[in-house]
C-alpha positions as CSV (number, residue, x, y, z in Angstrom):
1,K,0.3,0.2,-0.1
2,M,1.2,3.3,-1.0
3,K,0.4,7.2,-0.6
4,A,0.5,9.9,-3.5
5,V,0.8,13.2,-2.8
6,I,-0.2,15.7,-5.1
7,L,0.6,19.8,-5.4
8,A,-2.5,21.3,-6.5
9,A,-2.0,25.0,-4.6
10,G,-0.8,27.4,-7.1
11,E,-2.8,30.2,-8.9
12,G,-1.3,29.0,-12.6
13,Q,-1.0,33.1,-13.5
14,R,0.2,32.4,-16.7
15,M,-3.2,30.2,-17.9
16,R,-4.9,33.3,-17.1
17,P,-8.2,34.2,-18.2
18,L,-8.5,30.4,-17.6
19,T,-7.5,30.3,-14.3
20,L,-9.5,33.3,-12.5
21,T,-12.6,30.9,-12.4
22,T,-10.6,27.3,-12.5
23,P,-8.2,26.0,-10.6
24,K,-5.1,25.1,-13.4
25,P,-5.7,21.0,-11.7
26,L,-9.3,21.2,-13.3
27,L,-8.6,22.7,-16.5
28,K,-9.6,20.5,-19.5
29,I,-7.5,18.9,-22.3
30,K,-9.6,16.4,-24.7
31,G,-12.6,16.7,-22.5
32,K,-11.1,15.6,-18.9
33,P,-9.6,17.4,-16.7
34,I,-5.5,17.3,-15.9
35,I,-5.9,15.9,-12.3
36,D,-7.9,12.9,-13.9
37,Y,-4.3,12.2,-16.1
38,I,-2.4,12.1,-13.1
39,F,-5.1,9.6,-11.2
40,N,-5.0,7.6,-14.4
41,S,-1.3,7.1,-13.8
42,L,-1.2,5.9,-10.9
43,P,-0.3,2.0,-9.9
44,Q,-2.7,-0.2,-7.9
45,E,-0.5,0.1,-4.7
46,V,-1.7,3.5,-4.5
47,R,-5.1,3.8,-2.3
48,E,-4.5,7.2,-0.9
49,V,-3.6,10.6,-2.2
50,V,-3.0,13.5,-0.1
51,V,-4.4,16.3,-2.6
52,V,-2.2,20.0,-1.3
53,V,-4.9,23.0,-2.6
54,K,-5.0,26.5,-1.8
55,Y,-5.9,28.9,-5.0
56,L,-9.8,27.7,-5.6
57,G,-9.4,25.0,-3.1
58,H,-12.5,24.3,-3.0
59,K,-13.7,23.5,-6.3
60,I,-10.6,20.9,-6.3
61,R,-12.4,19.6,-3.2
62,D,-16.0,19.8,-4.4
63,F,-14.7,17.9,-7.4
64,L,-12.7,14.8,-6.1
65,G,-14.8,14.5,-2.8
66,N,-13.5,12.0,-0.3
67,E,-12.8,9.6,-2.7
68,Y,-11.5,8.8,-6.3
69,K,-11.3,6.7,-8.8
70,G,-11.5,4.3,-5.9
71,R,-8.7,5.7,-3.8
72,K,-9.3,7.8,-0.4
73,I,-8.7,11.3,-0.8
74,Y,-7.0,13.5,1.8
75,F,-6.8,17.3,1.2
76,V,-4.6,19.5,2.8
77,E,-4.2,23.3,3.2
78,G,-1.3,25.2,1.3
79,S,0.6,28.1,1.7
80,D,0.9,31.5,0.4
81,K,5.1,31.3,1.2
82,G,5.6,29.2,-2.1
83,N,5.0,25.8,-2.7
84,A,8.0,24.2,-0.5
85,Y,5.5,25.3,2.7
86,S,2.8,24.2,0.7
87,F,4.4,20.8,0.0
88,L,5.3,20.7,4.0
89,A,1.7,20.9,4.7
90,A,1.2,17.2,3.7
91,R,3.6,15.9,6.4
92,E,1.2,14.8,8.9
93,F,-0.4,12.5,6.6
94,I,2.7,10.7,5.5
95,G,4.6,7.9,7.9
96,K,7.8,6.3,7.4
97,E,7.3,5.3,3.9
98,R,8.0,6.2,0.4
99,F,5.1,7.9,-1.6
100,L,4.9,9.4,-5.0
101,F,4.8,12.8,-5.4
102,F,3.6,15.1,-8.8
103,Y,2.6,18.5,-9.5
104,G,-1.0,18.9,-10.0
105,D,-0.8,20.0,-13.6
106,E,1.4,17.3,-14.9
107,L,-0.1,14.8,-17.4
108,P,2.0,11.4,-16.2
109,N,2.5,8.6,-18.3
110,P,1.7,5.6,-16.8
111,K,4.7,3.9,-18.1
112,D,7.1,6.4,-16.8
113,V,5.4,5.9,-13.1
114,K,6.0,2.5,-13.1
115,N,9.6,3.1,-13.8
116,C,9.9,5.7,-11.5
117,L,8.8,3.2,-8.6
118,E,11.2,0.6,-9.8
119,R,14.0,2.3,-8.2
120,D,13.8,3.0,-4.4
121,L,14.3,7.0,-4.8
122,S,14.1,8.6,-8.3
123,I,12.8,12.2,-9.9
124,L,11.5,11.7,-13.9
125,V,13.7,13.7,-16.3
126,F,13.5,14.6,-19.9
127,K,15.4,17.0,-22.1
128,P,14.4,20.3,-22.2
129,Q,13.3,22.8,-25.7
130,K,13.8,25.6,-23.3
131,P,16.4,24.5,-20.5
132,K,16.4,28.0,-18.6
133,A,12.8,27.8,-17.8
134,N,13.4,24.1,-16.1
135,G,14.9,22.8,-12.9
136,L,18.1,21.4,-14.6
137,V,19.2,18.1,-13.2
138,F,22.8,17.3,-12.9
139,L,24.5,13.8,-12.1
140,N,27.0,12.6,-10.1
141,P,29.6,10.4,-11.7
142,D,27.8,7.3,-10.6
143,G,24.6,7.9,-12.0
144,T,22.5,9.4,-9.4
145,I,21.4,13.1,-9.0
146,L,24.0,15.9,-7.6
147,E,21.8,18.7,-7.5
148,I,18.9,20.2,-9.2
149,A,19.0,23.9,-10.1
150,E,15.8,25.9,-10.7
151,K,15.8,28.2,-13.7
152,P,19.6,28.5,-13.7
153,E,21.6,30.9,-15.2
154,E,24.1,28.7,-17.1
155,V,22.7,25.6,-18.6
156,R,25.3,22.8,-18.0
157,S,22.8,19.9,-18.1
158,S,20.9,18.6,-20.5
159,W,18.2,17.2,-18.6
160,A,15.2,19.1,-16.6
161,A,13.1,17.5,-13.6
162,D,9.4,16.9,-14.4
163,G,6.8,16.8,-11.9
164,V,6.7,13.0,-11.4
165,M,9.1,11.6,-8.1
166,V,9.7,8.8,-5.7
167,L,10.7,10.2,-2.4
168,N,10.5,9.3,1.1
169,H,9.5,11.4,4.5
170,E,13.1,12.5,5.1
171,I,12.2,15.5,2.7
172,F,9.9,16.8,5.6
173,E,13.5,17.1,8.0
174,Y,14.2,20.0,5.5
175,A,13.8,23.7,6.0
176,P,12.8,25.5,2.5
177,E,15.0,28.1,1.4
178,P,14.2,31.3,-0.8
179,N,15.3,32.3,-4.4
180,A,17.0,35.4,-5.4
181,Q,13.1,36.8,-5.8
182,G,12.5,35.6,-1.9
183,E,10.1,32.5,-3.0
184,Y,10.2,29.6,-1.6
185,Y,10.1,26.9,-3.8
186,F,9.9,23.0,-3.4
187,T,13.2,22.9,-5.6
188,S,15.1,23.6,-2.5
189,L,13.7,21.1,-0.4
190,L,14.5,19.1,-3.2
191,S,18.1,19.9,-3.8
192,K,18.8,19.1,-0.2
193,F,17.1,15.7,0.0
194,V,19.3,14.6,-3.3
195,K,22.4,15.8,-1.8
196,D,21.8,13.4,1.5
197,H,19.7,10.7,-0.4
198,K,20.9,8.4,-3.7
199,V,18.2,9.6,-6.1
200,W,17.7,8.2,-9.5
201,P,17.1,10.0,-12.6
202,V,14.4,7.9,-15.1
203,Q,14.1,9.5,-18.4
204,S,10.3,10.4,-19.6
205,L,9.6,7.8,-22.6
206,G,6.4,10.1,-22.6
207,F,7.6,13.8,-21.7
208,I,4.5,16.1,-23.4
209,G,5.9,19.1,-22.5
210,D,5.4,22.0,-20.0
211,I,1.4,23.0,-19.7
212,T,1.6,26.6,-18.7
213,T,-0.1,29.0,-20.6
214,P,-3.6,28.5,-22.7
215,A,-1.6,27.7,-26.2
216,D,-0.2,24.7,-24.3
217,L,-3.6,23.0,-23.6
218,E,-4.0,23.0,-27.5
219,R,-0.8,21.9,-28.1
220,V,-0.6,18.7,-25.8
221,E,-4.4,17.9,-27.4
222,K,-2.7,17.6,-30.6
223,I,0.2,15.5,-29.7
224,L,-2.8,13.4,-27.3
225,E,-4.9,13.0,-30.5
226,V,-1.7,11.3,-32.4
227,S,-0.5,9.1,-29.4
């Protein structure tokens, strides 16, 4: 039995005007809300899902209810201080076990999720078209992840972190660090976690690109029609 944590607290500002009335995880692609794609990618052993909500969170609560697609749902309120603090709010629901983590605006491929679970700890990675817009992943000589740099000035890596990971409870022990703009990103926790743990990169087989603007919704629909 395993849990998944979905971080669905953000405002999705670059998706406006669509996100003025609808939280990003409920925006539809091919008639299905984004969050449905996450649930459809979950393996059988995930029986409970912790959903972190904040912006228009009542709409996500109403949509999922206490049980969704055969899985028990727990809601936790996120933070205005950044997605690192939103994530930390899920701590009370995670015991001493591994868990799956998803950003709430991912369209994960079930095979990618399965491959991530074959490693004890892992982060899905892909080759980005716009490296500077992503958290870039740097590797140790043994192939494990050395560090993750959020939107770095220098591009010295051909891999970027996707929003699907297998983590354990020890990530909740770290304190977030503010970036240059004073924002507390989840990446700051992840950077500390990968330094102290053997976390493996798992190459995405079905990466379709970031979903950040309304144009991305159309682009992804076209990709899904072909696949």
